[in-house]
C-alpha positions in Angstrom: -11.0 -6.6 -20.8 -7.7 -6.3 -18.4 -5.2 -4.1 -20.2 -1.7 -5.5 -20.1 1.0 -3.6 -18.3 4.4 -5.0 -18.5 5.3 -4.5 -14.4 2.4 -6.0 -13.4 2.7 -9.1 -15.9 6.4 -9.4 -15.5 6.5 -8.5 -11.4 3.6 -11.3 -11.3 5.3 -14.0 -13.2 8.6 -13.5 -10.9 6.7 -13.7 -7.6 5.6 -17.0 -9.2 8.7 -18.2 -10.2 10.1 -17.3 -6.4 7.0 -19.2 -4.9 8.4 -21.8 -6.5 11.6 -21.8 -5.4 10.2 -21.1 -1.9 9.0 -24.7 -2.3 11.8 -26.4 -3.4 14.6 -24.6 -0.8 12.0 -25.6 2.1 11.7 -29.5 0.7 14.6 -30.2 -0.9 17.6 -28.4 0.6 15.5 -27.9 4.0 16.5 -23.9 4.4 13.6 -22.0 5.9 15.3 -18.8 6.9 16.5 -17.3 3.7 13.6 -18.6 1.7 11.4 -16.7 3.6 12.7 -13.6 3.5 13.1 -14.0 -0.5 9.5 -15.2 -0.8 8.4 -12.2 1.5 10.4 -9.3 -0.8 10.4 -11.0 -4.2 6.1 -11.2 -3.8 5.8 -8.2 -2.2 7.5 -6.1 -5.2 4.0 -6.9 -7.6 1.7 -6.3 -4.7 2.9 -2.9 -4.1 3.1 -2.1 -7.7 -0.5 -3.5 -8.3 -1.6 -1.0 -5.5 0.0 1.6 -6.7 -1.2 1.3 -10.3 -4.7 1.2 -8.8 -3.4 3.8 -6.1 -5.6 6.8 -5.0 -3.2 9.6 -6.3 0.0 10.3 -8.5 1.9 10.6 -4.5 0.4 7.4 -3.6 1.6 5.9 -7.0 5.0 7.3 -6.7 5.2 5.7 -3.2 4.1 2.2 -3.6 6.4 1.9 -6.7 9.6 3.0 -4.4 8.6 0.7 -1.9 8.3 -2.0 -5.0 12.0 -0.7 -5.6 13.5 -1.2 -2.4 11.6 -4.4 -2.2 13.3 -5.6 -5.5 16.9 -4.5 -4.5 16.4 -7.0 -1.5 15.6 -9.5 -3.5 18.3 -9.2 -5.7 20.5 -9.2 -2.7 18.5 -13.1 -1.3 19.1 -14.0 -5.1 23.1 -13.4 -4.7 23.0 -15.0 -1.1 21.5 -17.9 -2.4 24.1 -18.5 -4.8 26.9 -17.9 -2.7 25.8 -20.5 -0.1 25.5 -22.9 -2.6 21.7 -23.2 -1.9 21.1 -22.6 -5.8 23.1 -22.3 -9.3 25.3 -19.7 -10.5 22.7 -20.5 -13.9 19.6 -20.3 -11.9 20.7 -17.4 -9.9 21.7 -15.8 -13.2 18.3 -16.5 -14.5 16.5 -14.7 -11.4 18.8 -12.2 -11.0 17.9 -11.4 -14.9 14.4 -11.1 -14.3 14.9 -9.1 -11.4 16.6 -6.6 -12.7 14.4 -6.3 -16.0 11.8 -5.4 -13.1 14.2 -3.1 -11.2 15.2 -1.0 -14.8 10.9 -0.6 -15.4 10.2 0.5 -11.9 13.3 3.1 -11.9 12.2 4.3 -15.5 8.7 4.6 -14.7 9.3 6.5 -11.3 11.5 8.5 -13.2 8.6 9.6 -16.1 6.3 10.3 -12.7 8.2 12.5 -11.3 9.0 14.4 -14.3 5.4 14.7 -15.4 4.6 16.4 -11.3 
């Protein structure tokens, strides 16, 4: 049985939300540029975290989590831009940002702990 990992679980659920957002943006709002950017960065968060967790070394783990953190920052930017350009409501943006920032906190905490253990 697979052990629960909050980072992997939350990043997967967040990616699924962003995929649904992508479908909405492209079908309902006819927006294709920002939607592609956000789906790439948001799905990359979990993909890199997953790769890091199952990486070959601690250095590999840290490197992948740093990439995840950068992708989280980028995703946060795209969410804010979607709100400012009226593609999503402020309430929708706040909900997405809440999840994004929660993942960001987990990544920062994990990276800080990993660096201390060196």
